[in-house]
VOPAGU-2260 file (C-alpha; in pm, 1 decimal, decimal comma):
REM VOPAGU-2260
SITE   aa  ch    i         X         Y         Z
SITE  UNK   A    0       0,0       0,0       0,0
SITE  UNK   A    1     188,9     304,2    -123,2
SITE  UNK   A    2     -31,4     569,4      34,2
SITE  UNK   A    3      54,9     878,2     236,1
SITE  UNK   A    4      52,5     815,2     608,9
SITE  UNK   A    5      59,4    1033,6     916,6
SITE  UNK   A    6     358,7    1034,0    1149,7
SITE  UNK   A    7     307,2     793,5    1438,8
SITE  UNK   A    8     404,3     819,3    1804,7
SITE  UNK   A    9     418,0     508,3    2021,9
SITE  UNK   A   10     575,4     358,6    2330,5
SITE  UNK   A   11     837,5      87,3    2330,2
SITE  UNK   A   12     584,0    -199,0    2330,5
SITE  UNK   A   13     411,1     -63,3    2017,6
SITE  UNK   A   14      67,5    -137,1    2161,5
SITE  UNK   A   15     -70,0     221,1    2159,6
SITE  UNK   A   16     -17,3     460,7    1868,8
SITE  UNK   A   17    -111,0     825,1    1834,7
SITE  UNK   A   18    -125,7    1045,0    1527,4
SITE  UNK   A   19    -289,1    1368,1    1416,7
SITE  UNK   A   20    -539,0    1376,4    1131,3
SITE  UNK   A   21    -527,2    1705,9     940,6
SITE  UNK   A   22    -822,1    1794,5     723,0
SITE  UNK   A   23   -1135,0    1996,4     666,0
SITE  UNK   A   24   -1224,5    2002,6    1036,1
SITE  UNK   A   25    -874,6    2087,8    1154,8
SITE  UNK   A   26    -636,8    1872,2    1357,0
SITE  UNK   A   27    -786,1    1566,5    1526,4
SITE  UNK   A   28    -575,5    1337,6    1744,3
SITE  UNK   A   29    -637,5     968,9    1674,6
SITE  UNK   A   30    -546,8     660,5    1876,8
SITE  UNK   A   31    -486,5     301,1    1773,6
SITE  UNK   A   32    -461,5      50,9    2057,8
SITE  UNK   A   33    -382,6    -321,9    2054,3
SITE  UNK   A   34    -532,5    -486,3    2361,7
SITE  UNK   A   35    -467,9    -848,5    2460,8
SITE  UNK   A   36    -776,5   -1069,1    2482,8
SITE  UNK   A   37    -842,2   -1380,6    2692,9
SITE  UNK   A   38    -708,2   -1589,8    2405,2
SITE  UNK   A   39    -334,8   -1652,7    2375,7
SITE  UNK   A   40    -169,8   -1430,9    2111,8
SITE  UNK   A   41    -498,0   -1263,3    2011,0
SITE  UNK   A   42    -526,0    -884,9    2030,1
SITE  UNK   A   43    -815,2    -651,5    1967,5
SITE  UNK   A   44    -750,4    -345,2    1752,0
SITE  UNK   A   45    -921,7     -35,9    1888,7
SITE  UNK   A   46    -929,4     284,9    1687,0
SITE  UNK   A   47   -1087,5     626,7    1714,6
SITE  UNK   A   48   -1048,4     987,9    1816,5
SITE  UNK   A   49    -859,3    1062,5    2136,2
SITE  UNK   A   50   -1095,1    1200,0    2400,6
SITE  UNK   A   51    -928,6    1522,6    2520,7
SITE  UNK   A   52   -1063,9    1481,4    2875,4
SITE  UNK   A   53    -997,9    1112,1    2940,7
SITE  UNK   A   54    -716,7    1037,8    2694,7
SITE  UNK   A   55    -910,8     727,2    2590,7
SITE  UNK   A   56   -1032,7     617,8    2247,0
SITE  UNK   A   57   -1373,6     745,9    2141,5
SITE  UNK   A   58   -1480,6     511,5    1863,3
SITE  UNK   A   59   -1830,6     655,6    1831,8
SITE  UNK   A   60   -1747,4    1006,9    1713,1
SITE  UNK   A   61   -1769,7    1078,4    1338,8
SITE  UNK   A   62   -1482,0    1307,8    1238,1
SITE  UNK   A   63   -1539,4    1342,4     861,9
SITE  UNK   A   64   -1205,1    1519,6     830,8
SITE  UNK   A   65   -1174,8    1435,2     459,1
SITE  UNK   A   66    -861,8    1222,5     494,6
SITE  UNK   A   67   -1005,2     873,2     544,6
SITE  UNK   A   68    -764,6     704,7     303,7
SITE  UNK   A   69    -460,5     855,6     476,2
SITE  UNK   A   70    -605,2     760,4     815,5
SITE  UNK   A   71    -664,9     400,9     695,3
SITE  UNK   A   72    -308,7     379,9     561,8
SITE  UNK   A   73    -179,4     504,5     897,8
SITE  UNK   A   74    -380,7     243,0    1090,0
SITE  UNK   A   75    -239,4     -24,5     858,7
SITE  UNK   A   76     111,9     108,5     931,5
SITE  UNK   A   77      46,5      46,4    1302,3
SITE  UNK   A   78     -52,3    -311,0    1218,1
SITE  UNK   A   79     283,1    -365,2    1048,2
SITE  UNK   A   80     472,4    -210,3    1340,9
SITE  UNK   A   81     273,4    -407,1    1597,8
SITE  UNK   A   82     317,3    -742,0    1421,8
SITE  UNK   A   83     688,4    -675,3    1361,8
SITE  UNK   A   84     734,2    -657,8    1739,7
SITE  UNK   A   85     465,0    -907,6    1839,3
SITE  UNK   A   86     518,8   -1192,6    1595,4
SITE  UNK   A   87     285,6   -1494,2    1601,2
SITE  UNK   A   88      -7,5   -1278,7    1708,6
SITE  UNK   A   89    -345,7   -1242,1    1550,2
SITE  UNK   A   90    -539,0    -916,5    1549,5
SITE  UNK   A   91    -917,3    -887,4    1557,9
SITE  UNK   A   92   -1093,1    -573,2    1436,5
SITE  UNK   A   93   -1452,4    -468,6    1395,4
SITE  UNK   A   94   -1626,5    -135,2    1364,9
SITE  UNK   A   95   -1822,2      22,2    1649,3
SITE  UNK   A   96   -2119,7      22,6    1411,8
SITE  UNK   A   97   -2226,3    -185,9    1112,5
SITE  UNK   A   98   -2149,6     103,8     879,2
SITE  UNK   A   99   -1795,0     132,1    1015,2
SITE  UNK   A  100   -1741,3    -240,1     979,0
SITE  UNK   A  101   -1861,9    -205,3     618,0
SITE  UNK   A  102   -1616,4      83,7     569,3
SITE  UNK   A  103   -1331,4    -135,7     697,2
SITE  UNK   A  104   -1440,4    -415,7     461,3
SITE  UNK   A  105   -1436,0    -174,4     167,9
SITE  UNK   A  106   -1086,8     -57,6     265,1
SITE  UNK   A  107    -959,3    -415,4     287,3
SITE  UNK   A  108   -1126,6    -500,2     -44,0
SITE  UNK   A  109    -972,4    -202,4    -219,6
SITE  UNK   A  110    -618,3    -303,6    -119,4
SITE  UNK   A  111    -662,9    -679,7     -88,2
SITE  UNK   A  112    -390,8    -771,5    -338,7
SITE  UNK   A  113    -134,2    -571,3    -138,2
SITE  UNK   A  114    -263,4    -690,9     197,3
SITE  UNK   A  115    -261,1   -1060,7     108,5
SITE  UNK   A  116     111,0   -1047,2      36,7
SITE  UNK   A  117     182,0    -979,3     404,0
SITE  UNK   A  118    -125,5   -1096,7     595,8
SITE  UNK   A  119    -366,7   -1386,0     619,3
SITE  UNK   A  120    -710,0   -1221,1     637,7
SITE  UNK   A  121   -1032,5   -1378,7     759,4
SITE  UNK   A  122   -1387,4   -1250,0     785,6
SITE  UNK   A  123   -1619,8   -1331,1    1075,1
SITE  UNK   A  124   -1955,6   -1474,1     978,5
SITE  UNK   A  125   -2230,9   -1573,0    1225,6
SITE  UNK   A  126   -2060,2   -1876,3    1379,2
SITE  UNK   A  127   -1747,1   -1924,2    1170,7
SITE  UNK   A  128   -1447,3   -1766,8    1002,6
SITE  UNK   A  129   -1402,0   -1748,8     627,6
SITE  UNK   A  130   -1101,5   -1656,2     417,0
SITE  UNK   A  131   -1170,6   -1291,5     331,6
SITE  UNK   A  132   -1366,3   -1232,5      12,1
SITE  UNK   A  133   -1489,1    -906,5    -133,3
SITE  UNK   A  134   -1856,4    -811,1    -108,4
SITE  UNK   A  135   -1943,3   -1026,2     193,1
SITE  UNK   A  136   -2082,1    -851,6     500,5
SITE  UNK   A  137   -1856,7    -970,1     779,9
SITE  UNK   A  138   -1906,4    -896,3    1149,4
SITE  UNK   A  139   -1532,7    -853,2    1202,9
SITE  UNK   A  140   -1189,4    -933,5    1069,2
SITE  UNK   A  141    -893,8   -1138,8    1184,5
SITE  UNK   A  142    -545,0   -1089,3    1047,8
SITE  UNK   A  143    -218,5   -1275,1    1097,2
SITE  UNK   A  144     112,3   -1156,5     959,7
SITE  UNK   A  145     298,4   -1378,8     713,2
SITE  UNK   A  146     669,8   -1404,1     787,0
């Protein structure tokens, strides 16, 4: 994926990333966080605007800053950085709403040929996982880095 990305800031463990989206609505600080789950080597990817009061991710706000492709490319860059440090992990992601999950699916679909070179990608159906295919409404996504 040869897209422009925002500059990232992160701690040594590369589990929380921060960047600033610059667009029509000004500068908006974004957070990407990889949180361990109850399953060994499975992390949840959280993403959204940084709440100025709490410092936490707000994944319900709609920024519409006009830079969604650059933001997506930046989130993908965190996935590369995270999986470089945390090899043998899987990452689960889903949107906070059905429309956001659909937006993520469209982003994956658009760059699937690039993504499949470096990641195994699965889509979550009702009770099972399927190798990712375009135009299927998945509930979530699971990725594992190829090394």
